[in-house]
Backbone bond lengths (Angstrom), bond angles and torsions (degrees), N, CA, C in turn:
res aa  C-N    CA-C-N  psi(-1)  N-CA   C-N-CA  omega(-1)  CA-C   N-CA-C  phi
1 M - - - 1.467 - - 1.532 109.45 -
2 A 1.332 117.37 127.76 1.463 121.15 -177.41 1.521 110.61 -69.75
3 A 1.322 114.38 142.32 1.468 119.19 178.44 1.516 110.23 -70.04
4 A 1.325 115.70 146.47 1.466 120.06 177.75 1.519 109.48 -66.77
5 P 1.326 117.89 141.23 1.467 119.52 -179.59 1.516 111.28 -64.71
6 S 1.332 115.47 142.96 1.467 120.25 175.65 1.512 109.08 -71.43
7 P 1.356 118.40 164.45 1.464 120.39 176.81 1.528 112.20 -54.23
8 S 1.340 117.40 -37.10 1.458 120.56 179.23 1.523 110.80 -64.90
9 D 1.368 115.87 -45.99 1.466 119.75 178.20 1.522 110.65 -62.12
10 S 1.342 116.05 -39.96 1.455 120.95 -178.17 1.522 111.46 -61.26
11 L 1.323 116.74 -45.51 1.465 120.34 178.41 1.516 110.75 -60.07
12 N 1.317 116.28 -45.12 1.457 119.94 -177.48 1.518 111.19 -65.14
13 L 1.332 116.92 -41.59 1.456 120.43 -179.92 1.524 111.67 -65.36
14 R 1.343 116.13 -38.85 1.462 120.63 -175.41 1.511 113.17 -74.31
15 F 1.330 117.76 -33.54 1.451 119.34 -169.96 1.531 114.85 -113.90
16 S 1.321 118.99 -15.06 1.460 119.15 -176.78 1.530 111.77 -64.59
17 E 1.359 117.51 -40.36 1.460 119.62 179.99 1.523 111.45 -65.42
18 L 1.332 116.22 -39.96 1.465 119.93 178.68 1.527 111.26 -61.89
19 T 1.321 115.97 -45.90 1.464 118.95 -176.46 1.520 111.71 -74.58
20 E 1.323 117.14 -36.52 1.462 119.15 178.52 1.520 111.34 -67.06
21 A 1.340 116.47 -26.44 1.467 120.07 178.53 1.519 112.05 -74.59
22 T 1.328 117.48 -14.23 1.464 121.03 178.03 1.518 109.35 -72.41
23 P 1.326 119.41 125.27 1.465 121.11 -175.94 1.524 112.80 -56.44
24 A 1.329 115.94 133.10 1.465 120.62 176.78 1.531 109.29 -74.46
25 R 1.316 115.58 153.29 1.463 120.79 178.66 1.521 109.65 -117.51
26 R 1.308 116.05 146.84 1.455 119.85 178.66 1.529 110.65 -60.07
27 R 1.338 115.62 -35.39 1.466 118.77 -177.85 1.522 111.81 -65.40
28 D 1.349 118.18 -22.49 1.460 119.74 178.34 1.525 111.07 -62.37
29 R 1.329 117.26 -35.55 1.466 120.41 177.01 1.519 110.35 -68.38
30 V 1.328 116.17 -35.95 1.469 120.17 177.27 1.522 110.04 -66.29
31 L 1.334 116.49 -43.47 1.461 120.48 179.73 1.524 111.15 -64.38
32 R 1.326 117.10 -36.74 1.466 119.73 178.19 1.536 110.34 -66.15
33 A 1.339 116.41 -40.18 1.463 119.42 177.20 1.528 110.65 -63.00
34 L 1.340 116.13 -40.59 1.460 119.80 177.28 1.530 110.87 -64.20
35 D 1.333 116.99 -39.90 1.456 120.38 176.78 1.528 111.09 -54.09
36 I 1.325 115.60 -47.42 1.469 120.52 -176.45 1.523 110.81 -65.72
37 V 1.328 116.03 -47.35 1.466 119.86 -176.55 1.528 111.38 -67.64
38 V 1.333 116.48 -50.53 1.470 120.08 -175.14 1.519 111.02 -67.46
39 S 1.336 118.63 -42.84 1.464 119.73 -179.17 1.526 110.99 -67.73
40 A 1.333 117.98 -35.12 1.467 120.23 176.20 1.527 110.81 -63.10
41 V 1.335 115.99 -40.72 1.471 120.05 177.30 1.530 110.00 -64.16
42 F 1.335 116.78 -43.68 1.465 120.20 179.56 1.535 111.23 -63.23
43 V 1.333 116.94 -39.13 1.472 119.87 178.05 1.525 110.27 -58.48
44 L 1.336 116.78 -45.04 1.466 120.64 -179.89 1.525 111.28 -67.17
45 L 1.335 116.48 -43.08 1.465 119.99 -177.78 1.521 112.58 -66.92
46 T 1.332 116.35 -31.05 1.469 119.27 -175.60 1.530 113.33 -94.34
47 L 1.334 118.31 0.80 1.464 119.85 177.83 1.530 112.59 -54.94
48 P 1.356 118.98 -40.13 1.469 118.44 177.29 1.528 113.52 -62.56
49 L 1.331 117.76 -15.61 1.462 121.80 175.74 1.528 111.78 -97.23
50 T 1.338 116.73 -43.98 1.463 119.75 -172.45 1.529 112.58 -66.81
51 I 1.319 117.26 -37.97 1.467 119.05 -179.19 1.531 111.14 -66.76
52 P 1.353 119.93 -49.78 1.478 118.74 175.77 1.529 113.15 -61.21
53 I 1.340 117.63 -36.96 1.470 119.85 178.40 1.522 110.33 -61.87
54 A 1.341 116.53 -44.89 1.462 120.35 179.56 1.532 110.90 -59.73
55 L 1.319 116.51 -44.65 1.461 120.45 179.64 1.529 110.97 -65.46
56 L 1.336 116.84 -37.72 1.465 121.27 -179.80 1.523 111.37 -66.23
57 V 1.327 116.73 -43.17 1.471 120.62 178.33 1.531 109.93 -62.32
58 L 1.331 116.56 -45.44 1.463 120.35 -179.89 1.534 111.40 -63.49
59 A 1.330 116.25 -39.79 1.466 120.17 -176.67 1.524 112.24 -71.52
60 T 1.329 117.49 -32.68 1.469 120.41 -173.39 1.520 114.00 -95.29
61 S 1.350 117.86 -29.35 1.476 118.08 -178.34 1.520 113.40 -140.28
62 G 1.321 117.69 8.74 1.457 120.56 173.85 1.521 114.22 72.36
63 R 1.311 114.20 -159.34 1.461 120.70 -179.94 1.528 110.20 -89.57
64 P 1.336 117.27 159.46 1.462 128.52 -1.17 1.529 112.45 -76.64
65 L 1.312 115.61 154.26 1.463 120.84 -179.89 1.522 111.10 -73.97
66 F 1.337 115.89 -38.49 1.465 120.86 -174.88 1.522 111.75 -110.65
67 Y 1.328 113.84 149.69 1.466 120.99 163.02 1.513 106.64 -88.27
68 R 1.314 116.65 130.16 1.465 121.62 176.67 1.520 108.61 -118.91
69 G 1.316 116.43 124.50 1.458 119.82 -178.48 1.516 111.86 -138.00
70 E 1.330 116.15 142.07 1.465 120.51 177.18 1.519 109.89 -70.43
71 R 1.327 115.98 136.30 1.456 122.44 176.32 1.527 109.04 -136.59
72 V 1.328 115.43 156.04 1.461 121.26 -179.82 1.519 108.90 -89.60
73 G 1.327 116.05 124.35 1.448 121.38 179.69 1.514 112.13 -105.05
74 R 1.317 115.02 -164.71 1.472 120.52 -177.91 1.529 110.67 -58.58
75 G 1.334 115.18 133.90 1.451 120.35 176.85 1.522 114.80 71.88
76 G 1.352 117.49 11.79 1.457 120.21 -178.44 1.516 113.73 87.78
77 Y 1.334 116.89 3.17 1.465 121.34 177.00 1.532 109.57 -64.69
78 I 1.322 117.27 132.56 1.465 122.04 -179.69 1.522 109.13 -96.66
79 F 1.317 116.15 126.57 1.465 120.11 178.83 1.523 109.33 -128.07
80 E 1.317 115.03 167.72 1.468 121.70 -179.93 1.519 109.36 -100.28
81 M 1.314 116.16 113.40 1.454 121.81 178.79 1.527 109.56 -92.40
82 R 1.328 115.87 140.53 1.465 120.36 -178.35 1.521 111.19 -115.28
83 K 1.318 114.15 143.78 1.465 122.39 169.80 1.524 107.10 -139.53
84 F 1.315 116.61 159.08 1.456 117.68 167.08 1.529 108.25 -62.88
85 R 1.316 116.00 137.23 1.463 119.96 -177.96 1.523 109.94 -68.04
86 T 1.328 115.98 129.09 1.465 121.38 -179.97 1.535 112.12 -115.82
87 L 1.333 116.71 -7.11 1.465 121.16 -178.67 1.523 110.14 -109.55
88 R 1.309 116.13 163.47 1.458 121.08 176.84 1.532 109.72 -63.91
89 P 1.341 117.62 150.09 1.476 119.81 177.81 1.524 111.49 -54.59
90 G 1.332 116.61 135.52 1.459 121.74 179.43 1.512 114.54 84.12
91 A 1.340 118.06 1.26 1.469 120.76 -176.48 1.521 112.08 -64.36
92 E 1.323 117.67 -33.80 1.466 119.90 -177.60 1.527 111.28 -57.92
93 E 1.333 116.36 -42.79 1.473 119.60 179.56 1.522 110.78 -66.51
94 R 1.312 116.80 -39.20 1.465 119.76 -178.66 1.530 112.00 -70.88
95 L 1.338 117.10 -29.67 1.467 120.93 -177.62 1.521 112.97 -89.11
96 G 1.329 116.18 -13.66 1.463 121.20 -172.82 1.518 116.55 -48.48
97 P 1.341 119.85 -43.21 1.476 120.24 -174.90 1.523 115.00 -75.61
98 Y 1.349 118.31 -6.26 1.462 119.84 -168.91 1.527 111.91 -107.40
99 L 1.344 114.19 152.16 1.466 122.22 176.91 1.529 108.66 -138.31
100 G 1.325 115.30 170.48 1.456 121.11 171.32 1.514 113.85 63.11
101 E 1.347 115.14 -144.75 1.456 121.09 -175.67 1.526 112.28 -63.12
102 E 1.325 116.51 -33.56 1.465 119.37 179.01 1.532 110.28 -65.26
103 L 1.333 116.26 -39.24 1.462 119.81 177.20 1.524 111.06 -64.76
104 V 1.341 116.29 -43.07 1.469 120.08 178.77 1.529 110.53 -60.43
105 R 1.344 116.33 -43.98 1.469 120.23 -178.63 1.528 111.01 -63.92
106 R 1.327 116.22 -46.12 1.458 119.81 -178.58 1.533 111.28 -69.56
107 T 1.335 117.21 -31.51 1.459 120.04 177.41 1.523 110.82 -64.68
108 R 1.335 116.83 -39.79 1.466 119.91 176.52 1.526 110.73 -57.65
109 A 1.332 115.61 -42.61 1.465 119.66 -178.07 1.531 111.87 -68.20
110 E 1.344 116.70 -27.47 1.465 121.12 -178.77 1.532 112.70 -88.35
111 T 1.321 117.21 -9.92 1.463 120.23 -174.79 1.524 111.03 -75.31
112 T 1.333 116.07 131.33 1.463 120.25 177.05 1.526 109.74 -74.35
113 R 1.321 116.02 165.61 1.466 120.30 179.42 1.528 111.05 -62.48
114 V 1.336 116.10 -45.42 1.462 120.19 176.72 1.521 109.81 -66.07
115 G 1.333 116.58 -38.98 1.462 120.67 179.65 1.511 112.60 -61.59
116 A 1.352 117.02 -37.44 1.463 120.49 177.99 1.524 110.49 -61.38
117 W 1.324 115.60 -41.43 1.472 119.12 178.78 1.526 111.02 -68.02
118 L 1.339 117.09 -40.68 1.463 120.52 178.94 1.523 111.18 -62.86
119 R 1.327 117.34 -40.43 1.456 120.37 178.36 1.525 111.41 -67.78
120 A 1.338 116.02 -40.09 1.461 119.57 -179.19 1.520 111.79 -62.92
121 T 1.332 116.57 -33.00 1.466 121.09 -177.99 1.528 112.65 -97.76
122 Q 1.342 117.48 -7.51 1.461 124.58 -176.35 1.525 113.10 67.01
123 L 1.323 117.77 13.87 1.458 120.76 178.58 1.525 111.95 -72.70
124 D 1.329 117.68 -15.18 1.466 119.75 176.39 1.529 111.40 -63.43
125 E 1.335 117.70 -18.82 1.457 120.90 -175.75 1.534 113.44 -91.73
126 L 1.330 117.86 0.29 1.465 120.18 -179.68 1.537 113.66 -55.38
127 P 1.343 119.98 -39.24 1.475 118.51 179.39 1.526 114.47 -60.79
128 Q 1.326 117.82 -16.39 1.465 119.30 178.21 1.524 112.00 -67.65
129 L 1.322 118.00 -14.97 1.460 120.08 173.92 1.524 110.43 -59.93
130 V 1.332 116.39 -32.54 1.470 119.88 176.41 1.518 110.11 -67.21
131 N 1.355 117.55 -39.34 1.464 120.34 174.87 1.523 111.45 -59.83
132 V 1.333 116.96 -35.94 1.470 120.71 178.07 1.521 109.73 -66.61
133 L 1.328 117.59 -45.82 1.466 120.64 -179.98 1.523 111.39 -63.14
134 R 1.337 116.77 -35.15 1.470 120.85 179.40 1.524 112.89 -72.12
135 G 1.328 117.20 -18.46 1.458 120.55 -177.93 1.509 114.32 95.13
136 D 1.339 117.54 3.23 1.464 120.33 176.18 1.522 111.01 -70.51
137 M 1.338 115.55 -34.05 1.453 121.94 -174.20 1.522 109.75 -133.24
138 S 1.322 114.99 169.37 1.460 123.32 170.18 1.528 106.77 -114.95
139 L 1.315 116.88 165.64 1.459 118.63 172.78 1.523 110.60 -67.04
140 V 1.339 116.91 -33.85 1.466 121.49 -178.30 1.528 109.27 -125.14
141 G 1.323 115.44 131.03 1.454 120.51 178.00 1.514 109.73 168.12
142 P 1.321 117.88 179.02 1.468 120.01 175.53 1.526 109.67 -60.26
143 R 1.313 117.28 140.23 1.459 119.51 -179.78 1.534 110.34 -62.65
144 P 1.338 117.90 138.25 1.471 120.40 -178.68 1.522 111.56 -65.89
145 I 1.307 115.64 147.86 1.456 120.89 -173.46 1.529 110.17 -131.67
146 R 1.321 116.20 152.70 1.455 120.96 179.54 1.526 110.18 -69.22
147 P 1.350 117.36 147.17 1.472 120.05 -177.49 1.523 114.06 -54.36
148 R 1.341 117.79 -43.47 1.476 117.87 -175.40 1.525 111.51 -68.97
149 F 1.337 117.54 -33.39 1.452 120.02 177.04 1.528 110.32 -72.34
150 F 1.338 116.00 -34.33 1.460 118.36 177.27 1.523 110.17 -61.64
151 E 1.332 116.76 -43.90 1.464 120.76 179.23 1.527 110.19 -57.52
152 E 1.320 117.41 -45.00 1.464 121.33 -179.07 1.524 111.18 -63.37
153 L 1.344 116.19 -46.65 1.463 119.98 -175.46 1.524 111.90 -72.25
154 A 1.329 117.18 -31.81 1.463 119.93 177.07 1.529 110.57 -65.96
155 S 1.341 116.66 -28.68 1.470 120.59 175.88 1.524 111.11 -77.14
156 E 1.338 116.84 -37.58 1.462 121.04 -177.68 1.521 112.41 -77.35
157 L 1.346 116.83 -36.12 1.460 122.26 -174.57 1.527 108.50 -122.96
158 P 1.327 118.42 102.09 1.469 121.34 -172.94 1.526 114.89 -56.10
159 A 1.329 117.73 -28.88 1.470 120.04 -178.57 1.523 112.71 -86.70
160 Y 1.326 117.39 2.79 1.468 119.87 -171.98 1.527 112.64 -63.91
161 W 1.332 117.39 -31.28 1.455 120.60 -178.39 1.525 111.83 -61.36
162 Q 1.350 117.34 -22.53 1.463 119.79 -177.01 1.521 112.57 -65.60
163 R 1.340 117.51 -17.31 1.465 120.22 173.49 1.527 111.20 -59.30
164 L 1.335 117.02 -25.19 1.455 121.37 -176.14 1.519 113.11 -78.87
165 V 1.327 117.38 -2.02 1.470 120.63 177.26 1.529 110.54 -67.28
166 V 1.337 116.78 -29.11 1.463 121.77 -179.02 1.530 109.67 -121.69
167 R 1.311 115.95 166.05 1.461 119.96 174.22 1.528 109.82 -68.77
168 P 1.324 117.81 145.46 1.466 119.35 172.75 1.521 110.16 -65.23
169 G 1.325 116.03 158.46 1.455 119.74 -172.41 1.519 114.50 -114.58
170 L 1.325 115.15 151.86 1.460 120.60 171.51 1.526 109.38 -65.96
171 T 1.320 115.74 -37.06 1.455 121.48 169.72 1.517 107.75 -123.90
172 G 1.309 116.48 157.71 1.447 119.60 -177.42 1.515 112.15 -128.26
173 F 1.313 115.52 150.87 1.455 121.50 176.33 1.527 109.74 -58.91
174 A 1.343 116.53 -39.97 1.467 120.17 179.98 1.523 111.06 -64.80
175 Q 1.349 117.55 -40.18 1.461 120.43 -178.42 1.525 111.76 -68.74
176 V 1.318 116.12 -38.64 1.469 119.87 179.09 1.521 110.63 -65.97
177 R 1.312 115.79 -37.83 1.466 119.81 -176.17 1.522 113.39 -82.55
178 R 1.351 116.31 -41.29 1.457 118.56 -166.85 1.521 114.26 -120.14
179 G 1.307 120.91 -29.93 1.456 120.84 -179.21 1.515 112.37 96.66
180 Y 1.331 115.64 174.24 1.455 122.55 -171.57 1.519 114.15 -74.89
181 E 1.324 117.60 -21.93 1.466 119.78 -173.91 1.521 113.04 -84.19
182 T 1.319 117.95 -5.70 1.459 122.42 -177.78 1.528 110.62 -67.49
183 S 1.327 116.78 148.05 1.468 120.72 178.97 1.525 110.17 -63.77
184 M 1.334 115.26 155.34 1.464 120.05 -179.25 1.519 111.39 -63.84
185 A 1.321 118.19 -34.59 1.461 121.43 178.90 1.528 110.76 -64.29
186 E 1.342 116.55 -42.43 1.462 119.47 179.61 1.528 110.91 -69.94
187 K 1.328 116.68 -38.54 1.465 119.54 176.00 1.523 110.48 -60.30
188 L 1.340 115.76 -41.24 1.456 119.73 179.75 1.519 111.27 -59.66
189 A 1.327 117.40 -40.24 1.464 120.73 179.25 1.527 111.07 -59.19
190 H 1.344 116.45 -42.33 1.465 119.55 178.51 1.525 111.43 -71.09
191 D 1.327 117.44 -37.37 1.458 120.56 176.73 1.527 111.09 -61.68
192 L 1.332 116.66 -42.01 1.461 120.35 -180.00 1.526 111.34 -67.12
193 E 1.337 116.26 -32.10 1.464 119.56 175.57 1.523 110.18 -65.10
194 W 1.340 116.24 -41.34 1.471 119.81 176.61 1.532 110.83 -63.22
195 I 1.328 116.85 -44.68 1.460 120.78 -178.53 1.520 110.87 -61.69
196 A 1.339 117.18 -39.70 1.460 120.75 179.82 1.524 111.83 -67.89
197 D 1.340 117.18 -34.92 1.464 121.49 -177.83 1.523 110.96 -90.67
198 R 1.327 115.53 -65.79 1.463 126.32 -175.59 1.533 113.39 32.78
199 S 1.327 113.08 52.82 1.460 119.98 177.88 1.522 109.90 -86.78
200 V 1.321 116.17 160.41 1.458 121.26 177.29 1.530 110.05 -62.06
201 R 1.329 116.66 -40.18 1.470 120.51 -179.55 1.522 110.80 -60.05
202 L 1.335 117.10 -46.93 1.460 121.04 -178.80 1.532 110.71 -68.29
203 Y 1.319 116.53 -36.82 1.469 121.50 177.15 1.526 110.18 -59.61
204 L 1.335 116.65 -51.20 1.462 120.30 -177.59 1.521 111.47 -64.87
205 R 1.333 116.35 -38.44 1.468 119.88 179.12 1.529 110.86 -64.57
206 T 1.333 116.64 -40.44 1.461 120.35 -179.84 1.525 111.22 -67.93
207 V 1.333 116.92 -41.23 1.466 120.45 177.60 1.525 110.29 -62.30
208 A 1.335 116.82 -45.45 1.464 120.82 -178.82 1.529 110.84 -63.98
209 T 1.340 117.58 -43.54 1.462 121.54 179.59 1.527 110.66 -61.88
210 T 1.337 116.21 -42.75 1.458 120.32 179.60 1.523 111.21 -65.41
211 A 1.336 116.91 -42.88 1.462 120.63 -179.57 1.527 110.76 -60.60
212 L 1.327 117.18 -41.91 1.465 120.34 178.81 1.529 111.25 -66.73
213 R 1.331 116.65 -39.31 1.461 120.24 179.53 1.527 110.95 -65.37
214 V 1.339 116.33 -44.05 1.463 119.96 179.57 1.525 110.59 -64.55
215 L 1.337 116.66 -39.53 1.465 119.67 177.48 1.529 110.57 -60.65
216 G 1.335 116.71 -42.86 1.460 120.19 177.55 1.514 111.87 -62.81
217 Q 1.345 116.99 -41.47 1.463 120.78 178.92 1.524 111.01 -66.88
218 L 1.330 116.48 -35.10 1.457 120.21 177.62 1.526 110.84 -64.72
219 L 1.326 116.37 -44.19 1.464 119.76 179.46 1.529 111.15 -64.05
220 R 1.349 116.59 -39.57 1.462 119.24 176.19 1.522 110.87 -67.32
221 G 1.348 115.17 -37.40 1.453 119.87 -179.92 1.519 112.99 -65.73
222 L 1.323 116.82 -30.68 1.459 120.28 177.96 1.523 111.62 -66.04
223 R 1.346 116.02 -21.30 1.465 120.45 177.43 1.524 111.85 -93.80
224 Y 1.342 115.65 -2.29 1.472 121.13 -178.98 1.524 109.41 -67.35
225 R 1.330 117.76 131.30 1.464 121.22 -174.97 1.531 113.18 -130.62
226 G 1.331 115.86 32.36 1.462 116.21 171.98 1.511 115.38 117.42
227 G 1.341 119.57 -18.82 1.456 119.56 173.24 1.507 109.47 -70.48
228 R 1.305 117.81 154.24 1.457 119.39 179.01 1.521 110.17 -67.11
229 P 1.347 117.76 131.19 1.451 119.52 176.45 1.520 110.64 -68.55
230 R 1.309 115.36 162.48 1.464 119.84 178.88 1.521 109.62 -59.46
231 D 1.317 116.29 129.53 1.459 120.38 179.13 1.510 109.79 -68.22
232 R 1.332 116.04 130.93 1.451 120.32 -176.57 1.518 112.28 -97.05
233 G 1.338 117.88 4.17 1.460 120.13 174.90 1.505 113.55 68.56
234 R 1.350 118.80 20.07 1.444 120.15 -174.74 1.521 112.84 -79.79
235 A 1.313 116.85 -19.61 1.459 119.21 -168.39 1.515 113.18 -67.31
236 E 1.303 117.68 -24.43 1.457 119.72 -171.61 1.528 113.09 -67.62
237 R 1.320 117.04 -47.97 1.457 117.85 -167.73 1.516 114.85 -128.64
238 D 1.367 119.40 -30.02 1.457 117.42 -172.00 1.505 112.94 -113.78
């Protein structure tokens, strides 16, 4: 008797045919080449930051160095996304049953001092550049989402599966335009606009806008002295 498919297999089986049936565009190959070149440059430029951050995380809260979480990629493929760990060890298990405002509140309590600074500056997301180089993600695209949340949103929003036509992004058109507090339905509208366009011009503009925003957050973060940074609402879904 064949084993029942896992949730990861189920997502891939249900959505890979739909996304593969979507006509490929020549510009997608150009965008993939840009992903490789630009993310490789960013990896080299940020080495003076990533190495001290890694040592700081290890020195202040030990191992593991990275947070590893399953996310839904192109065509329903499940990949492991990495971030610098910003929560206390074992926090994922303790936070698992919670959603919404309760999850946000409990996440604040689980956040380490170094983790709060990393979240405020978005430097916790630097390891995702490796996901971009591996082909799991793009620099620009819909933000990656956990499998169980994808299942819920695909039921609530019939067009949600169309996000799987492209790779998820380290930055997203919706995030650049609207921010983290926007409803999922409104974010989807902006994501679908990106998917319909996904031009080189829009890609470069989104990367440049994100880089400037992160630089500004980094400069503000350098002045951070222990107050809680502004909550970015990331804990709920991504």
